[in-house]
Structure formats: structure tokens, C-alpha cells
C-alpha positions as CSV (number, residue, x, y, z in Angstrom):
1,M,-20.4,231.1,-40.0
2,N,-20.8,230.5,-43.7
3,R,-17.8,229.7,-45.9
4,I,-17.7,229.1,-49.6
5,Y,-15.0,226.6,-50.6
6,Q,-14.0,226.5,-54.3
7,G,-11.1,225.0,-56.0
8,R,-8.7,222.1,-55.3
9,V,-5.6,222.0,-53.2
10,S,-2.7,220.6,-55.1
11,K,0.3,222.1,-53.4
12,I,1.1,223.5,-49.9
13,Q,3.7,226.1,-49.1
14,F,4.4,227.9,-45.8
15,L,5.2,231.6,-45.4
16,Q,8.5,232.1,-43.7
17,P,7.9,234.1,-40.5
18,E,11.3,235.8,-40.6
19,S,10.9,237.4,-44.0
20,R,7.2,237.3,-44.5
21,K,7.9,237.3,-48.2
22,E,9.4,233.9,-48.9
23,W,7.5,230.6,-49.3
24,S,8.9,227.2,-48.7
25,E,7.8,223.6,-49.2
26,P,7.0,221.7,-45.9
27,K,9.6,219.4,-44.6
28,E,7.3,217.2,-42.5
29,D,4.9,214.5,-43.5
30,L,1.6,216.0,-44.6
31,T,-0.4,212.8,-44.7
32,P,-2.6,213.8,-41.8
33,L,-3.4,217.1,-43.4
34,W,-4.3,215.5,-46.8
35,Q,-6.5,212.9,-45.0
36,H,-8.4,215.8,-43.3
37,H,-8.7,217.6,-46.6
38,E,-10.1,214.4,-48.3
39,L,-12.6,213.9,-45.4
40,F,-13.7,217.5,-45.7
41,Q,-14.1,217.2,-49.5
42,D,-16.2,214.0,-49.0
43,A,-18.4,215.9,-46.5
44,V,-18.9,218.8,-48.9
45,V,-20.0,216.4,-51.6
46,V,-22.4,214.5,-49.4
47,I,-24.0,217.6,-47.8
48,G,-23.8,219.8,-50.9
């Protein structure tokens, strides 16, 4: 599987399942998600 990743994540919003049209800011702590994102970015730089 090949993926091309371009851009930079600066904000996260979730689609509301009830309406499927409204987006909302996450209410939980997103530190683990940002840590994973940073790790992935480091891997892309090293491998790329």
C-alpha cells in the first residue's frame, strides 16, 4: 500500500454521527494522537 502524505495537521475536528454535517472540536486530551503524529512525521523525514 502506497500513500502520499502532504501538508501539516494543525487542527482536528470530528464529524458528528447524528447529523453527518456538523463538525466539533474534540473534548478529550489529544496528546497521544499528537505524539503519534510527531513520530510519523519523524519517520517520514528519516526514510524520505
